[in-house]
C-alpha positions in Angstrom: -67.4 -9.5 282.6 -69.4 -12.3 281.0 -72.4 -13.9 282.7 -74.9 -16.7 282.1 -77.4 -15.8 279.5 -75.1 -13.4 277.6 -74.5 -14.0 274.0 -71.1 -14.0 272.4 -71.2 -12.7 268.9 -68.1 -13.5 266.8 -66.2 -10.4 265.5 -64.6 -10.1 262.1 -61.3 -11.1 263.7 -62.7 -14.7 263.6 -63.5 -14.6 259.9 -60.9 -17.3 259.1 -61.9 -19.6 262.0 -64.0 -22.4 260.4 -65.7 -23.2 263.7 -66.5 -19.8 265.3 -66.9 -17.6 262.1 -70.2 -15.9 262.3 -71.2 -17.7 265.5 -73.6 -16.6 268.2 -73.0 -18.5 271.4 -75.3 -18.6 274.4 -73.2 -18.6 277.6 -74.6 -21.2 280.0 -71.9 -21.2 282.7 -69.6 -18.3 283.5 -67.3 -19.9 286.2 -66.1 -22.6 283.8 -67.3 -20.8 280.6 -69.3 -22.9 278.3 -72.1 -22.4 275.9 -73.8 -23.5 272.7 -73.6 -22.1 269.2 -77.2 -21.0 268.4 -77.0 -20.5 264.7 -75.2 -23.5 263.1 -77.8 -26.2 262.3 -76.4 -29.5 261.1 -77.9 -31.9 258.6 -79.1 -34.4 261.2 -82.6 -34.6 262.7 -83.1 -35.7 266.3 -84.5 -39.1 265.3 -81.2 -39.9 263.6 -79.5 -39.6 267.0 -82.3 -41.0 269.2 -84.2 -43.6 267.2 -86.8 -43.8 270.0 -88.0 -40.2 269.1 -90.2 -39.9 266.1 -90.7 -36.1 266.0 -88.3 -34.1 263.9 -86.2 -31.5 265.6 -83.3 -29.5 264.2 -80.0 -30.3 265.8 -77.3 -27.7 266.1 -73.5 -27.8 266.2 -73.0 -26.6 269.8 -69.2 -26.4 269.6 -66.1 -28.4 269.2 -66.0 -30.0 272.7 -67.7 -33.4 273.2 -69.2 -33.4 269.7 -70.7 -36.8 270.3 -72.8 -35.8 273.3 -76.3 -34.4 272.9 -77.4 -31.4 275.0 -80.5 -29.3 275.1 -81.4 -25.7 276.0 -85.0 -25.2 277.0 -87.4 -22.7 278.6 -87.0 -22.8 282.4 -90.7 -23.1 282.9 -90.5 -26.7 281.6 -88.6 -27.7 284.8 -86.9 -30.7 283.2 -84.9 -33.1 285.5 -81.1 -32.7 285.6 -81.3 -29.2 284.2 -79.2 -26.3 285.3 -80.6 -22.8 285.2 -79.0 -20.3 282.9 -81.3 -17.4 283.4 -84.8 -16.9 284.7 -86.1 -17.9 281.3 -83.6 -20.6 280.1 -82.1 -23.8 281.4 -79.9 -26.6 279.9 -79.4 -30.2 280.6 -80.5 -33.6 279.4 -82.4 -36.5 280.9 -82.9 -39.1 278.1 -86.1 -40.7 279.4 -87.7 -37.4 280.1 -86.7 -36.0 276.7 -88.2 -39.1 274.9 -91.5 -39.0 276.8 -91.9 -35.2 276.6 -91.0 -34.9 272.9 -93.5 -37.7 272.0 -96.2 -36.1 274.1 -95.6 -32.8 272.3 -94.7 -31.0 275.5 -91.3 -30.3 274.0 -91.3 -28.6 270.6 -89.1 -26.3 268.6 -90.7 -23.4 270.4 -89.3 -24.3 273.7 -86.3 -26.6 273.2 -83.1 -26.7 271.1 -80.8 -29.7 270.7 -77.0 -29.5 270.3 -74.2 -31.9 269.6 -71.1 -30.7 271.5 -70.5 -27.4 273.3 -68.1 -24.5 273.3 -65.8 -24.1 276.3 -62.9 -22.0 277.5 -60.9 -21.5 280.6 -62.1 -18.3 282.4 -58.8 -16.5 281.6 -58.9 -17.7 278.0 -62.4 -16.3 277.3 -61.6 -13.0 279.0 -58.5 -12.7 276.8 -60.5 -13.4 273.7 -63.0 -10.7 274.6 -60.2 -8.3 275.4 -58.6 -9.2 272.0 -61.8 -8.3 270.3 -62.7 -11.8 269.1 -66.2 -11.5 270.6 -68.8 -8.8 271.2 -71.2 -9.4 274.1 -75.0 -9.0 273.9 -76.6 -8.9 277.4 -80.3 -8.6 276.5 -81.2 -11.1 273.9 -81.1 -14.6 275.3 -84.6 -14.8 276.7 -85.9 -14.5 273.1 -83.9 -17.3 271.5 -87.0 -19.3 270.7 -89.0 -16.4 269.3 -86.6 -15.2 266.6 -85.2 -16.8 263.4 -81.7 -18.2 263.8 -81.1 -18.2 260.1 -79.6 -14.7 260.0 -78.9 -14.3 263.7 -75.3 -13.4 263.5 -76.0 -10.8 260.7 -78.9 -9.2 262.6 -77.0 -9.0 265.9 -73.9 -7.7 264.2 -75.9 -4.9 262.6 -77.3 -3.9 266.0 -73.9 -3.8 267.5 -72.3 -1.8 264.6 -68.6 -1.2 264.5 -66.1 -3.1 262.3 -68.2 -6.3 262.1 -71.2 -4.4 260.6 -69.2 -3.8 257.5 -68.7 -7.5 257.1 -72.3 -8.5 257.8 -73.3 -8.5 254.1 -70.1 -10.3 252.9 -70.5 -13.9 251.9 -69.8 -16.7 254.5 -66.6 -17.6 252.7 -64.7 -14.3 252.1 -62.9 -15.8 249.1 -66.3 -15.8 247.3 -66.4 -12.0 247.6 
């Protein structure tokens, strides 16, 4: 079973998939499975998307669904409007006026919020089949720490902890043809 707050870690079977290769996805809803890819920053800063925000924030590719819509994941203690709780520690949602005022005041920072363009989504049966077919490994204990750890080598570090077939590939280059 997959629950909100679990992380999906792509297995080596997705090595040729340009979107999900080496992805770590935070599951935000398990009834209609959706989540955000935590480790794929894009070359756009938040002010490039929202010109009324002056503070620079990294923006991540959340997934291939609704790539033109901005989402955020934040610490639940912030209690932002229009947010849905993922776990005791994390929520997601987006209220534009609140995001603008709280980023400018400094209340929101890269230590408590992440921004995503798009999200990753599945039908419930599709995700269960992908897990059964060994496309994904599940990490149940990590999500409360997403703001405290480096996302640069996130897939590699989590893959090493899991072990198995993917561990062998953790030191291979991103593009296997470069090997």
